[in-house]
ROBA-176178 format. One record per residue (C-alpha): x, y, z; residue in one letter; residue number from 1; chain. Coordinates in nm, 2 decimals. Each point is the difference from the previous one (the first is absolute). Last residue first. Example, Ala and Ser with C-alpha at 12.3 -4.5 7.8 and 13.67 -1.06 7.14 Angstrom:
PT     xx     yy     zz code pos unit
PT   1.37  -0.11   0.71    S   2    A
PT  -0.14  -0.34   0.07    A   1    A
//
This chain:
PT     xx     yy     zz code pos unit
PT  -6.00  -2.61   5.48    K 395    A
PT   0.03   0.34  -0.17    L 394    A
PT   0.02  -0.13  -0.33    I 393    A
PT  -0.15  -0.29   0.03    E 392    A
PT  -0.31   0.20   0.09    E 391    A
PT   0.06   0.24  -0.25    I 390    A
PT   0.03  -0.31  -0.28    C 389    A
PT  -0.35  -0.11   0.11    R 388    A
PT  -0.15   0.33   0.00    L 387    A
PT   0.10   0.06  -0.36    T 386    A
PT  -0.02  -0.34  -0.14    A 385    A
PT  -0.37  -0.02  -0.03    D 384    A
PT  -0.07  -0.02  -0.40    G 383    A
PT   0.22  -0.22  -0.14    Y 382    A
PT   0.18  -0.36   0.12    H 381    A
PT   0.09  -0.32  -0.22    L 380    A
PT   0.04   0.19  -0.34    I 379    A
PT   0.16  -0.21  -0.27    F 378    A
PT  -0.25  -0.27  -0.14    E 377    A
PT  -0.32   0.22   0.15    N 376    A
PT   0.15   0.31  -0.18    C 375    A
PT   0.05  -0.17  -0.36    I 374    A
PT  -0.32  -0.16   0.02    N 373    A
PT  -0.16   0.36   0.04    K 372    A
PT   0.21   0.13  -0.26    S 371    A
PT  -0.12  -0.30  -0.27    H 370    A
PT  -0.37   0.08   0.11    E 369    A
PT   0.05   0.35  -0.13    K 368    A
PT   0.20  -0.09  -0.26    L 367    A
PT  -0.33  -0.22  -0.11    K 366    A
PT  -0.20   0.32   0.08    E 365    A
PT   0.23   0.21  -0.23    L 364    A
PT  -0.05  -0.22  -0.34    D 363    A
PT   0.29   0.13  -0.18    S 362    A
PT  -0.06   0.24  -0.28    T 361    A
PT   0.11   0.33   0.07    K 360    A
PT   0.27  -0.11   0.22    I 359    A
PT   0.10  -0.28  -0.21    K 358    A
PT   0.06   0.22  -0.29    E 357    A
PT   0.18   0.31   0.16    L 356    A
PT   0.26  -0.28   0.17    L 355    A
PT   0.04  -0.17  -0.38    L 354    A
PT   0.08   0.34  -0.14    D 353    A
PT   0.27   0.04   0.27    E 352    A
PT   0.16  -0.34  -0.09    E 351    A
PT   0.18  -0.21   0.31    E 350    A
PT  -0.36  -0.12   0.13    I 349    A
PT   0.15  -0.24   0.30    I 348    A
PT  -0.28  -0.24   0.07    G 347    A
PT  -0.42   0.09  -0.06    D 346    A
PT  -0.09  -0.18   0.36    K 345    A
PT   0.28   0.14   0.15    Y 344    A
PT   0.15  -0.12   0.33    I 343    A
PT   0.05  -0.37  -0.12    E 342    A
PT   0.17   0.12  -0.32    S 341    A
PT   0.21   0.23   0.18    L 340    A
PT   0.22  -0.32   0.17    P 339    A
PT   0.05   0.04   0.36    T 338    A
PT   0.33   0.03   0.19    Y 337    A
PT   0.11   0.21  -0.32    F 336    A
PT   0.33   0.16  -0.16    G 335    A
PT   0.15   0.32   0.16    R 334    A
PT   0.10   0.16  -0.30    G 333    A
PT   0.27  -0.03  -0.29    K 332    A
PT  -0.11  -0.31  -0.20    K 331    A
PT  -0.37   0.00   0.11    V 330    A
PT  -0.04   0.35  -0.05    Y 329    A
PT   0.18   0.01  -0.32    E 328    A
PT  -0.25  -0.25  -0.10    S 327    A
PT  -0.34   0.17   0.14    Y 326    A
PT   0.09   0.36  -0.14    D 325    A
PT  -0.33   0.06  -0.13    Y 324    A
PT  -0.17  -0.17   0.32    G 323    A
PT  -0.33   0.18   0.03    Y 322    A
PT  -0.19  -0.25   0.24    C 321    A
PT  -0.38   0.05   0.04    F 320    A
PT  -0.24   0.07   0.30    F 319    A
PT  -0.34  -0.03   0.03    P 318    A
PT  -0.17   0.08   0.34    R 317    A
PT  -0.05  -0.25   0.30    K 316    A
PT   0.08   0.32   0.23    L 315    A
PT   0.23  -0.19   0.19    I 314    A
PT   0.15  -0.14  -0.31    S 313    A
PT   0.16   0.36  -0.03    F 312    A
PT   0.18  -0.06   0.31    D 311    A
PT   0.16  -0.31  -0.16    F 310    A
PT   0.07   0.16  -0.37    V 309    A
PT   0.24   0.27   0.22    I 308    A
PT   0.24  -0.29   0.04    N 307    A
PT   0.12   0.16  -0.35    S 306    A
PT   0.12  -0.20  -0.32    Y 305    A
PT  -0.20   0.23  -0.26    D 304    A
PT  -0.29   0.18   0.10    T 303    A
PT  -0.32   0.12  -0.15    V 302    A
PT  -0.27   0.03   0.25    L 301    A
PT  -0.36   0.03  -0.10    I 300    A
PT  -0.28   0.17   0.19    D 299    A
PT   0.18   0.25   0.18    S 298    A
PT  -0.14   0.21   0.28    I 297    A
PT   0.11  -0.23   0.30    A 296    A
PT   0.38  -0.05  -0.15    L 295    A
PT   0.06   0.37  -0.04    L 294    A
PT  -0.10   0.08   0.37    E 293    A
PT   0.19  -0.28   0.11    N 292    A
PT   0.30   0.13  -0.13    M 291    A
PT  -0.06   0.31   0.19    S 290    A
PT   0.29   0.27  -0.05    N 289    A
PT  -0.04   0.10  -0.36    Y 288    A
PT   0.36   0.05  -0.11    D 287    A
PT  -0.03  -0.21  -0.32    A 286    A
PT  -0.37   0.08  -0.09    V 285    A
PT   0.08   0.10  -0.34    D 284    A
PT  -0.35   0.05  -0.17    F 283    A
PT  -0.08  -0.13  -0.38    A 282    A
PT  -0.35   0.07  -0.14    F 281    A
PT  -0.11   0.35   0.07    D 280    A
PT   0.34   0.19   0.08    K 279    A
PT   0.13  -0.17  -0.35    N 278    A
PT   0.36  -0.11   0.05    Y 277    A
PT   0.37   0.08  -0.05    T 276    A
PT   0.20  -0.29   0.13    F 275    A
PT   0.32   0.00   0.18    D 274    A
PT  -0.06  -0.21   0.32    F 273    A
PT   0.18   0.12   0.32    K 272    A
PT   0.33  -0.18   0.03    N 271    A
PT   0.12  -0.13   0.34    G 270    A
PT  -0.22  -0.32   0.00    I 269    A
PT   0.02  -0.15   0.39    E 268    A
PT  -0.35   0.13   0.03    Y 267    A
PT  -0.17  -0.20  -0.27    H 266    A
PT  -0.16   0.23  -0.26    S 265    A
PT  -0.37   0.11  -0.08    T 264    A
PT  -0.21   0.04  -0.28    I 263    A
PT  -0.35   0.10  -0.01    L 262    A
PT  -0.19  -0.06  -0.34    L 261    A
PT  -0.34   0.08  -0.06    V 260    A
PT  -0.29  -0.20  -0.13    Y 259    A
PT  -0.31  -0.03  -0.21    N 258    A
PT   0.07   0.24  -0.30    E 257    A
PT   0.37   0.02   0.04    G 256    A
PT   0.02  -0.39  -0.06    L 255    A
PT   0.17  -0.06  -0.35    S 254    A
PT   0.07   0.39  -0.08    E 253    A
PT   0.11   0.07   0.33    Q 252    A
PT   0.24  -0.33   0.04    W 251    A
PT   0.17   0.09  -0.35    K 250    A
PT   0.07   0.34   0.09    E 249    A
PT   0.13  -0.13   0.31    L 248    A
PT   0.28  -0.19  -0.16    D 247    A
PT   0.16  -0.17   0.30    L 246    A
PT   0.27  -0.23   0.01    Q 245    A
PT   0.13   0.03   0.32    P 244    A
PT   0.33   0.21   0.11    K 243    A
PT   0.16  -0.11   0.29    T 242    A
PT   0.23   0.14   0.27    H 241    A
PT   0.19  -0.07   0.28    I 240    A
PT   0.21   0.26   0.21    G 239    A
PT   0.25   0.27  -0.13    S 238    A
PT   0.36  -0.09   0.01    F 237    A
PT  -0.02  -0.32  -0.20    R 236    A
PT  -0.27   0.03  -0.20    L 235    A
PT  -0.20  -0.31   0.09    A 234    A
PT  -0.17  -0.22  -0.25    N 233    A
PT   0.11  -0.34   0.18    Y 232    A
PT  -0.23   0.05   0.30    E 231    A
PT  -0.33   0.05  -0.21    R 230    A
PT  -0.25   0.17   0.12    Y 229    A
PT  -0.40  -0.14   0.06    T 228    A
PT  -0.26   0.16  -0.25    P 227    A
PT  -0.34   0.12   0.13    A 226    A
PT  -0.22   0.13  -0.25    Y 225    A
PT  -0.34   0.05   0.15    L 224    A
PT  -0.33   0.02  -0.28    I 223    A
PT  -0.27   0.20   0.18    V 222    A
PT  -0.35  -0.04  -0.14    K 221    A
PT  -0.15   0.35  -0.14    K 220    A
PT  -0.33   0.17   0.11    G 219    A
PT   0.15   0.18   0.31    L 218    A
PT   0.26   0.19  -0.21    P 217    A
PT   0.35  -0.04   0.17    I 216    A
PT   0.09   0.36   0.15    N 215    A
PT   0.25  -0.17   0.24    L 214    A
PT  -0.21   0.13   0.31    K 213    A
PT  -0.34  -0.06  -0.19    R 212    A
PT   0.14  -0.35  -0.01    K 211    A
PT   0.05  -0.02   0.36    I 210    A
PT  -0.26   0.18   0.08    E 209    A
PT  -0.28  -0.27  -0.23    E 208    A
PT   0.23  -0.28   0.22    L 207    A
PT  -0.09   0.15   0.31    L 206    A
PT  -0.37   0.01  -0.06    K 205    A
PT  -0.03  -0.30  -0.08    D 204    A
PT   0.21  -0.18   0.30    N 203    A
PT   0.04  -0.37  -0.07    N 202    A
PT   0.34   0.01  -0.18    A 201    A
PT   0.14   0.27   0.29    I 200    A
PT  -0.09  -0.24   0.24    G 199    A
PT   0.15  -0.30  -0.20    L 198    A
PT   0.30   0.16  -0.03    L 197    A
PT   0.02   0.11   0.31    E 196    A
PT   0.01  -0.35   0.16    D 195    A
PT   0.24  -0.08  -0.27    C 194    A
PT   0.23   0.24   0.15    R 193    A
PT  -0.01  -0.18   0.31    P 192    A
PT   0.17  -0.27  -0.13    L 191    A
PT  -0.11  -0.36   0.03    G 190    A
PT   0.03  -0.22   0.38    Y 189    A
PT   0.29  -0.24  -0.10    N 188    A
PT   0.20   0.10   0.27    Y 187    A
PT   0.35  -0.06  -0.01    L 186    A
PT   0.18   0.03   0.35    N 185    A
PT  -0.01  -0.39   0.11    K 184    A
PT   0.22  -0.06  -0.36    E 183    A
PT   0.25   0.21   0.13    D 182    A
PT   0.08   0.34  -0.23    V 181    A
PT   0.31   0.06  -0.23    D 180    A
PT  -0.17  -0.01  -0.35    I 179    A
PT   0.03  -0.21  -0.29    N 178    A
PT  -0.01  -0.37   0.07    E 177    A
PT  -0.26   0.10   0.26    L 176    A
PT  -0.24   0.20  -0.24    V 175    A
PT   0.04  -0.29  -0.31    L 174    A
PT  -0.13  -0.25   0.32    K 173    A
PT  -0.27   0.22   0.10    R 172    A
PT  -0.10   0.11  -0.39    E 171    A
PT  -0.24  -0.25  -0.09    K 170    A
PT  -0.33   0.09   0.16    K 169    A
PT   0.04   0.39  -0.01    G 168    A
PT  -0.03   0.30   0.25    E 167    A
PT   0.30   0.06   0.18    I 166    A
PT   0.13   0.20   0.30    F 165    A
PT   0.37  -0.02   0.14    V 164    A
PT   0.07   0.00   0.34    K 163    A
PT   0.33   0.05   0.19    D 162    A
PT   0.18   0.10  -0.29    F 161    A
PT   0.38  -0.04  -0.05    K 160    A
PT   0.15   0.16  -0.36    E 159    A
PT   0.23  -0.21  -0.18    P 158    A
PT   0.37   0.07  -0.01    K 157    A
PT   0.21   0.22  -0.24    V 156    A
PT  -0.35   0.06  -0.17    M 155    A
PT  -0.03  -0.04  -0.36    K 154    A
PT  -0.11   0.27  -0.29    F 153    A
PT   0.01  -0.12  -0.31    Q 152    A
PT   0.21   0.08  -0.27    K 151    A
PT   0.22  -0.26  -0.03    G 150    A
PT  -0.22  -0.21  -0.20    T 149    A
PT  -0.13  -0.23   0.26    S 148    A
PT  -0.13  -0.35  -0.05    K 147    A
PT  -0.33  -0.04   0.15    F 146    A
PT  -0.08  -0.18   0.34    D 145    A
PT   0.15   0.21   0.22    K 144    A
PT  -0.19   0.35  -0.09    S 143    A
PT  -0.33  -0.19   0.00    S 142    A
PT  -0.14  -0.15  -0.29    K 141    A
PT  -0.31   0.13  -0.16    K 140    A
PT  -0.35  -0.16   0.08    L 139    A
PT  -0.04  -0.14   0.34    A 138    A
PT   0.17   0.29   0.18    T 137    A
PT  -0.32   0.19   0.04    L 136    A
PT   0.08   0.38  -0.03    G 135    A
PT   0.04   0.25   0.32    H 134    A
PT   0.09  -0.24   0.26    M 133    A
PT  -0.07   0.20   0.32    F 132    A
PT   0.32  -0.01   0.22    L 131    A
PT   0.03   0.08   0.37    I 130    A
PT   0.36   0.07   0.17    N 129    A
PT  -0.07  -0.01   0.39    K 128    A
PT   0.30   0.21   0.17    H 127    A
PT   0.09  -0.05   0.31    R 126    A
PT   0.24  -0.27  -0.11    K 125    A
PT   0.20   0.19  -0.22    S 124    A
PT  -0.02   0.10  -0.35    K 123    A
PT   0.29   0.18  -0.15    F 122    A
PT   0.09  -0.16  -0.31    N 121    A
PT   0.01   0.19  -0.35    L 120    A
PT  -0.20  -0.04  -0.33    G 119    A
PT  -0.24   0.28   0.13    R 118    A
PT  -0.10  -0.15   0.30    Q 117    A
PT  -0.34   0.08   0.02    I 116    A
PT  -0.09  -0.26  -0.27    S 115    A
PT  -0.28  -0.15  -0.26    A 114    A
PT  -0.31   0.03   0.04    N 113    A
PT   0.03   0.20   0.38    S 112    A
PT  -0.11   0.03   0.35    I 111    A
PT   0.36   0.04   0.22    W 110    A
PT  -0.18   0.00   0.42    Y 109    A
PT   0.27   0.08   0.27    K 108    A
PT   0.03   0.35  -0.14    S 107    A
PT   0.33   0.20   0.12    K 106    A
PT   0.25  -0.17  -0.18    L 105    A
PT  -0.23   0.06  -0.34    A 104    A
PT  -0.08   0.36   0.09    K 103    A
PT   0.38   0.07   0.07    I 102    A
PT   0.04  -0.15  -0.34    Y 101    A
PT  -0.21   0.19  -0.20    Y 100    A
PT   0.13   0.35   0.20    S  99    A
PT   0.35  -0.06  -0.13    F  98    A
PT  -0.19  -0.04  -0.37    T  97    A
PT  -0.02  -0.31  -0.22    D  96    A
PT  -0.41   0.08   0.04    I  95    A
PT  -0.15   0.34   0.06    K  94    A
PT  -0.20   0.00   0.30    V  93    A
PT  -0.37   0.04   0.06    K  92    A
PT  -0.24  -0.04   0.29    E  91    A
PT   0.08   0.29   0.12    E  90    A
PT  -0.14   0.22  -0.29    Q  89    A
PT  -0.36  -0.15   0.04    P  88    A
PT  -0.04  -0.22  -0.31    L  87    A
PT  -0.27   0.15  -0.29    N  86    A
PT   0.28   0.22  -0.15    Q  85    A
PT   0.17  -0.33  -0.15    Y  84    A
PT   0.24   0.16  -0.24    K  83    A
PT   0.21   0.20   0.25    D  82    A
PT   0.16  -0.32   0.15    P  81    A
PT   0.17  -0.08  -0.37    D  80    A
PT   0.22  -0.34   0.03    I  79    A
PT  -0.25  -0.10   0.26    F  78    A
PT   0.03  -0.11   0.38    A  77    A
PT  -0.35  -0.02   0.16    W  76    A
PT   0.03   0.03   0.43    T  75    A
PT  -0.25  -0.10   0.21    F  74    A
PT  -0.08   0.07   0.38    S  73    A
PT  -0.16  -0.22   0.27    F  72    A
PT  -0.18   0.17   0.30    D  71    A
PT  -0.36  -0.02  -0.18    K  70    A
PT   0.07  -0.39  -0.05    L  69    A
PT  -0.32  -0.13   0.19    K  68    A
PT  -0.22   0.24  -0.20    D  67    A
PT   0.07  -0.17  -0.33    D  66    A
PT  -0.08   0.19  -0.31    R  65    A
PT   0.39   0.14  -0.04    K  64    A
PT   0.09  -0.38   0.01    L  63    A
PT  -0.27  -0.12  -0.28    A  62    A
PT   0.15   0.30  -0.21    E  61    A
PT   0.35  -0.10   0.03    Y  60    A
PT  -0.05  -0.41  -0.05    I  59    A
PT  -0.17   0.11  -0.30    V  58    A
PT   0.30   0.24  -0.09    K  57    A
PT   0.25  -0.29   0.08    P  56    A
PT  -0.25  -0.20  -0.27    S  55    A
PT   0.07   0.18  -0.28    D  54    A
PT   0.02   0.35  -0.06    D  53    A
PT   0.17   0.32   0.12    F  52    A
PT   0.28  -0.01  -0.29    K  51    A
PT   0.34   0.02  -0.08    K  50    A
PT   0.18  -0.05   0.34    G  49    A
PT   0.12  -0.32  -0.11    G  48    A
PT  -0.30  -0.15  -0.17    Y  47    A
PT  -0.21   0.10   0.35    S  46    A
PT   0.18   0.09   0.34    V  45    A
PT  -0.12   0.02   0.35    F  44    A
PT   0.14   0.07   0.34    L  43    A
PT  -0.16  -0.08   0.33    I  42    A
PT   0.05   0.16   0.34    K  41    A
PT  -0.15  -0.15   0.29    K  40    A
PT   0.29  -0.22   0.12    D  39    A
PT   0.24   0.29   0.02    D  38    A
PT   0.38  -0.12  -0.10    V  37    A
PT   0.25   0.23   0.20    K  36    A
PT   0.25   0.16  -0.23    V  35    A
PT   0.37   0.09   0.08    F  34    A
PT   0.10  -0.37  -0.05    F  33    A
PT  -0.19  -0.01  -0.32    A  32    A
PT   0.21   0.24  -0.16    L  31    A
PT   0.31  -0.23  -0.01    I  30    A
PT  -0.25  -0.26  -0.18    R  29    A
PT  -0.06   0.27  -0.23    V  28    A
PT   0.38   0.05  -0.03    I  27    A
PT   0.07  -0.34  -0.08    F  26    A
PT  -0.30  -0.05  -0.22    S  25    A
PT   0.16   0.27  -0.22    A  24    A
PT   0.36  -0.13  -0.03    I  23    A
PT  -0.12  -0.38  -0.04    Y  22    A
PT  -0.25   0.09  -0.27    Y  21    A
PT   0.18   0.29  -0.20    Y  20    A
PT   0.30  -0.28  -0.01    I  19    A
PT  -0.20  -0.24  -0.11    Q  18    A
PT  -0.19   0.21  -0.26    Y  17    A
PT   0.35   0.15  -0.14    F  16    A
PT   0.11  -0.36  -0.09    F  15    A
PT  -0.41  -0.15  -0.10    P  14    A
PT   0.03   0.30  -0.29    H  13    A
PT  -0.40   0.07  -0.09    S  12    A
PT  -0.13   0.09   0.32    K  11    A
PT   0.28   0.26   0.07    I  10    A
PT  -0.06   0.14  -0.36    F   9    A
PT  -0.34   0.02   0.04    N   8    A
PT   0.04   0.19   0.34    K   7    A
PT   0.28   0.24  -0.17    I   6    A
PT  -0.23   0.08  -0.26    K   5    A
PT  -0.31   0.08   0.24    I   4    A
PT   0.18   0.22   0.20    K   3    A
PT   0.16   0.17  -0.33    M   2    A
PT  -0.38   0.05  -0.11    M   1    A
//
């Protein structure tokens, strides 16, 4: 707990962060003189070590299956390595430790959906820093394009990436403006995580297994509530938090006959949802490892300002925007590249009662068609990204 408080203190105070940045980066660069880069070592990080998920996971699993790469070695960095018992012990390291930075220096390939350097700068020309975008950039404004409240974490220098992979039709220019990568190394091949999402969604047996694992009644439809985080709503030393306006008793009374409700949170949210729920209706899935599995079993998505809506549109299923704090978010939050009214057929629903009524009475077939249209408008490639991305990474 003390380590987390120190980390968040440094991240929320630019002066102390700059001191940490230059001293720690210098130390790791000194270590690099004594560490040889191995061309057949690959380091993976997903969501800052919080999960074994997203495109890095799909790439890892594909590489592991490739007989031509049997002499390669792979390492995953986690906040809690012991949590992932299915991975070999020799393939795990605790993030932000001395061992982690040695692994990073040894590994030629860094594959992540955020960052390997952990807010520092120690990449050499021998290292290949590969980024898979974990959210389409065509909706919420990126960090360079919204007004800071002083609480958001910003690096001293932008991290340099050797290759970046995206999926959207409208995001190329935005990525180049916000991420340090040469234009020739920005690839619109789609995201491997969406290959996995489609594979799960089209496997009825697997869908049933996932529901049984979560103790979801097989006869009920599933609503997934997946809100984004609010950068401006941060506790000073304990991370980012949000308190969504959900009356679970009201939800169960209105929808419980036909639906169950899954509630998850953005990976940056520091605090868990504080609610008491009926175990037969509402399920806290914030710690569930696979977002794709949650999306694949969901008949309806309720979100707010999250880019998750674009991944869900690939499934051609209904989605709603529950923007209970929309006015505050516009005033204090990121702002948008694309008006939400162009994404959500029913627009921004600010009242909980109205949202519940919409879920019960809307023409879901028309909403499915709208979802299909959003996918066609915003997503350039999906379904065949994994092998194309691997070929490009190892080329």
